[in-house]
N, C-alpha and C positions, 0 to 999 in steps of 0.2 A: 628275262624282260629287259633287256638293256642292262644299264648299269644303275638303275634305282630301286630295283627289288630283289632280293635274294633271300632263300631260305634252305637250310640243310639240316639234317639229323644223324646222329651216330648211336649205335648202341652202347660203345665205350669198352673196356678191355675186361671187365667183369660181368656183366649181364649175357645171359643169353637171348634175351629178348629186348625189344624196344616197346617201350610203354608210351613214348613221346610221339605226338604228331605235331605238324606247324601249319599255319595258315600264311600264304602269301600270294595273295592275286588282287586283281583289278574290278572292279564292278561298274555298271553304269557307265560303259564306254570310258572307261579310265578317269572317270572324276573322283571317283574315291579308290582308294587302296585299303584291303583289310589284310592285316599282319597280326600273327598271334601264336603263342605256343603253348600247348596243353599236355600237361604231365600226368600220366597215371600213376597215383600215388605208390611209390615203391613199398612193397611187401603186403601190399593186398591184392588178392587174386582177382582177377578182372581188369586190372586197371589200364592195360590196354584198350579193352571194350568201352570204358567209361570215357576214355579220350577220345575213341572214334565217334561214338554216339555224341559228343559235345561238339566235335567238329562240323559231324552232319547239320546238326541243328543250327549251328550258328551261321553257316552257309546258305541255309535256307531262310532263317531269319533276315539276313542281312544283304540278299541277294539285291534288294532295292532298298537304298538309303532315303528316309523320311525326314522331315521337318523335325521332328522330336527324336532326335538320336539317342539321347541319354534312356528315353523310355525303351526305344528297341533295344540297346545294350542289356538292360535289366531283364526286359523280357526274355531274350535269348538266354540268358545264364539261369533264369528261373525254370524255363523249358527244359533247359540240359538238366538241371537239379533234379525236376520231378521224372524225367525220363529214366534217368538213372536209377532214382528209388523204385519206379516200377519194374525195370528190368530186375532188380534185386529181389523183389517180391516173387515173380516168375521162378527165378532159379537159385536153390541155395546155395551153389557153386560160386556165384556173385554176389553174395552176401555181404562181402567188404569192399566192394570196389567203389572205387571215387577218383576224382582227379582234380587238380590246380590248374589255372589257366590265366594267362594275360591276354588281352587282345586289343589292339590298337586301330581305329579308323581315321584314316588320315584324308581329309578335304584338300586336295590339292588345289584349288581354285581359289580357296580362303587362306590357305597356308597354316591349316590347323590340325591339331591330333585329337581325337577324343579317346579315351581307354577305360576298361573295366578290369577288374583285377582281383583275384580270389587266391589265397594259398602264397607259394613262396618261389613262383616264376617271377622274372624280373623284367622292367621297362627302365631301359636308360636312354637319356638324350644327350648326345655328343655334339658339342656346339663351341667353334674356335679353340679346339685343343682341349676342351674340358669335358668330361663325363659326369652327368649328374643322374643320380636315379630318382625316377618319378614315383614308383611303385613302392608300397610297404611290404615287408615279408610279414604275413599274419601267421609267426610263431614266437614262441618265447625269445629265443634266440636273436631273431630278426628284430625284435622290440628293444631288447638289450643293444642291439648293434646302432640302430637307427636313432635311438636315445643317447649314444655315446658313452655308455657304461662297460660296453665292449667291443675292443678294437676288432677290425677287419681280421687280423692274423688270427685272435683268439675265437671269434665267432667260425672261422673256417675249419677250427680244430676242434671245436665244441661237441662232445658226444650225442647232443640232443638237437643238432643244427637241422634234421631233416623232421623234427617232430612238429606238424602243423596244427593249428587252432579250427582253421576254417578250409572248407572245399565244397566240391560241387558232389553232392550224393551223400554228404555226412547226414543231413537232418531235412525234412520238410520246410518249405518255407515259412511255415507256419510257427515252426519252431526257432527259427533264425532271430538272432538280434540285429537291429537296425542301427547304423548301416552295416551290412554283412559283406555286401561288395564295394570295394573301393573303385569310385568313378571320379573321373577328371578330365581336364584338357589342359592343352599348350599351344603356344605357338610353334609353328614348324616352318622355320624361315627358310629361304634359299640356302643351300648350303649345309643346312641341318642333316645330322643322322640320327636314326634310332636304332636301339639294338633290344631285342626282345629274347630273352633266353630261360633254359630250364636251369635248376640249380645244379645240375652235372657240369656246367662251366664255372658257376661263382663260387661253388664250393673247393673249387681246386685252383682256379686262377685269379689271382688278385686284381684289384682295380687299376693299378699302373701298369699291368701287363696289356691288359684289356685297352687302355688308352693308348699304349703305345703301337698297338695292332692296327687300331682304327684311324690312326693319324698318319699312316702311309698313304703313298698316292696309288694304290694297287685297287684293283676291281673289289666289288662287294663280294663276288664269290671267292676270290683269293683271302680277303679279310676273314670271312666266314671259316672257310677250311683252315686258316690259320688259327684261328680260335681253338676250333676241335683238335686240332695237332697239339695246341699247349695242354688242353684239358686230359687228352690221352697219355701226353707226356708225364703229367703229374699223376698217372695211376689210373684214370678212367674209370672211376669206381663206379659211374652211373651213366644212365643215358644222355647224351649231350647234344641239346638243340640250339640253332642259331637262327635268328631272322634279322635282315637287315633292310632298313627302307632309307633312301637318300632324297631329300630336295634337290633336284638337280637343276632346278631354275639358276639361271646365273644371277648372282647377288648383284643389287643396285650399288655401284661405286658413286660415291658423293665426293666431288674435288672442291675445296674450299676455294671461293675467288676473292680478290681483292675489291673493295667497294670502288665503283668510279670516283675519280678525281676531276672535280671542275676547277679550272682556272678562272677566278674572278679577276678583272682589271682592279689596281689599286684605287684605293678613294682617296686621291692625294689633290686632286683639282676638278673642278667642273668644267666642262667645254663650253665655251661662249655659245656656241650652237644649240646646245641642249636646254630647252626652256625648265624652268623649275616647276615642281609640281603643285598642281593647283591645291588651293588651301579650301576646304569644305566651309561652306556657311552653316553655321549651327544656330539653332533660336537661342536667345539669353538663357532661357529656363535649363537648357541643357548644359551651361557651362557651370563650373563650379564656382561657389561663391567668392568672391574678393582674388578669383584666379588670373583674371585679367584686368590691367590697369584700365583706367577711363580713357588715357590717352594712347593706348597700343594700337597696333595697325588692325589687330584683330577686334577689337572693341568697337573702332571706327567702322571697320567693315559688317557688323552685325547691326550697327545702328543704320547703317547706311540701307541694308537690306529691308529691315523692318520698316523703315520710313517709306520704302518704294511699294511694299506690298500695302499700306494703308492708303497711300494717295490713289491706289488702282482701283480700289472698291468706289463705286460711285452711290449716292443716297438712293437712287431708283433700284440699282442691286442689292442692296440691303434691307430696301423695303420687300422685294421680291422673296429674297431668302427667308424672311421672317414669315411670309404668307405660306412658303413652302413647308415651314415648321409646323405651324398650327394644323394645316390640312393632315400632313402625317399622322399627327398626334390622334387628331379623331377617327382617322381611318382604324389606328392600332385598337381603340377602345371600341369600336364597331366590331372588329374581328374579334376580340377578346370577349365580349358579352354572347356572340354569336356562339363561339366554340362551348362556352358555359350551358347555353340553352340546349346545345346537341348533345352533351354528355347527359345532362340530366334528363333528356326523354328517350335514351337509349340504355337506362340502367336496368338490369333485369328485374322481372318482377318477383316477388315471393311467391314460391311455388305453393300450390295448395296439396297438402299431405294425403295422399290416394290411399285408400283402404287395400292392403295386400296380405295374402294369407303368409303367415311367418313360415321361414324355411325350415324343413327338417334338419336339425343338427344333432348327431349322436353325441352322446356324453361319454368320454372316456372313462373306463373303470379305473381304478387304483393302481393296478398292475401293468395297464397301457402306459398312464401317467409315468410310472416310474421308469419304464423301458424308453420311453421317449428321452427323459431326463438323463438318463444314463447316457444315451447315445449323443445329446445336445452338449454334454458336458464333459465328455470324455477329453481328456489330455493328451494320452498317447494314440497308438494306433490298435491298442488290444483291448477288446471288452469280454470280460468273464461272465457269464450268466449261470448261477446255480440254482438247483431245483428245490434247495432248503429257503431260498427267497422266494422263488416263482413256484408254489407248490401245485397250482392249478394251472391249466392251459391258459396262455395270455392271450385275451379276447382282442381283436384288433378294429377298430371302427374307423381306421383311417390307415393308409400306408406307412410304413416305417420309411423316413426319408434319410438316408444317409447322406451326409455332408462332407465326408473326410475323402482326401484322396486315396488314402490307403488305409485299410480296416481288416481286422481280424477278429472274428467273434468266436470264441470258445465257450463251449457247456459244460457243465459239470451236472451229469445226470439227464433225464429227459427233458427237454424242454420243448412245447409245443406252441406254436401260432396258430391261433384258429380265428376263422373270420366272424365277426358279430353278425345275428341273424337277420340284422337290416343292410349289411354291408356286403357287398361281393365283387370287391375289386382286387386291387393287388396288394400283396402282404409287404413287399419291399422294394425300395426304388434307389437303384445306385445313382451318383451324380456323373455328369457327362465326363467330366476331369479325372473319373477314376484310374488309377493306375495299377491297384492290386486290392482286390476284395477277396477275403477267404471266409467262409463259413463252414462250421463244423458242428455236426451232430445235432441238426435242428428238424423239428417236423413241421410242414406247414399243411394247413388242413383247410379245404373249404373255399379256396380263393378261386377269383376267376383267372388270375394270373399269381404264379407264386413270386417271380422276380424279374424286375425289369433292370436290364444292364447294357453298358455300351461297350464296344471297342475291345471285346475278348478280354475284361479285366478281371473276369469272376473264376475263382476256384471254390468247387464244392467237395466236402469231405463227409461223406455219410448223411447226406440231407434225403429226407423223406418227404415226397409230394402226395397227400392223401385228398382225392377227391377236387384236385384242382383241374380246372379245364385246360390250362396252359401251364406247364412248370416254369420254364425259363423263357423270356422274351429279349433277345439280343440284337440291338441295332449298330451298325458302323456308320459313322459320321465321316465325311471327307469333304475338304473345301470345294467350295461351288466350282464347277469347270474343270477339276483337276483330273489328271489321268491316274487311274488307282490301278495300282498293281500288288500282288501278295497273295496269301491263303489263308484259310482257316485251320488252325494246327489240328493235325491229325491224333486221333485218340484222345481228344480232349475231355469227354466225359465217357463214363462207363455205368450200366445199371446192372445191380447185383440184386439177389434176394437176401443176402447178408452182409452186414456192416463189415467192413475192412476194418483190420488192425492198424 
């Protein structure tokens, strides 16, 4: 792909298989670049399957880049995480599989890169011969190194350097702490270079050696292969993957210029042919008190001007001006009186109260009031409902309005939402702005519609719908007149006769 994008992977010297995969491709007619490294966690059976699943889902979800790229990145990683977990349930041989990943989306038009990261793969920015690590290792040793408590050499030799804290496929999204994924952005200027790599490189090749390799004038392919050669020369103990992306726009060069110098003639003498500037005639009131001598030329000019203006106004003109002043005053009074009369005549009349039948308002019971209060006052994004508090079915007389962008509802015991005898509406309504809503082990009974949600933000875990005419109503909202592309995720929901563990 020219000399602005290149990726390669190698199994190393000690591994029989390669659990790494990489992404290096353009999307949307070259407007964006997807660049990433996915590393099947070493020592876990099926790591290469987890990495392959993650790559497939990322390419599907990001084949079209929308306006909310951050949400797209989160959704892609969430879907990959849940797909790995689903595969683990199907096959006991894959029960330990997981993967770590770093993905960058480069907006070439705006000179920006956005990234999402989990685990110990790494993202570096190389600019002006300086290498800066943008991502942070989600491991104990990585934390010690990033915080300065451990040197790079010591971290590379640490026996627990490959023990990670977070990865895709370790646990369901409901059990993840927030923020679980590291998400960020950075300017990607003309001449910049990014490096995304697996720990098979950084565990064996130090920062100075990587910087020296990237500083050469060689092509991206030669640089990437040189980095892999360095890792193999140092032992090649793990799979090694390298992806390089360069902003190959020509940097704008700014050349300082001296300001223009204007040569003015020396003010030493005034030519006899040039007339002196005219002196403005000011009224006496505009002059500072005692600032002008009575005998000065300026005072003389002011007195002469005032005298001229007084002699120009004749007695007939003065009498005419007085008449016009009186006429205008009378007209103003007439206009004011008319305006007041019009305002008073158009004041709204006091309405006569009409006798109308009072609206039927269902009174919420104590449990329903408590549930609404818990939702409205929730500080974090996780609400736990226990049957020790809600011992009876919670009868709803109006829908539960979720107001948070992210919400996880967990239950202890059997919690039932049941419609009031006079209410047959919706049990729960999610906000249009929702990014992630997860409901766990709830029973919704007797509603016209169980849940109303938008834009594929809902996850259900062991939810039962009993005598609901419509279980879930999902709407997708797009900008007016926009060209819409995409798909609804396959295998989003499954119905079963027994609850999953």
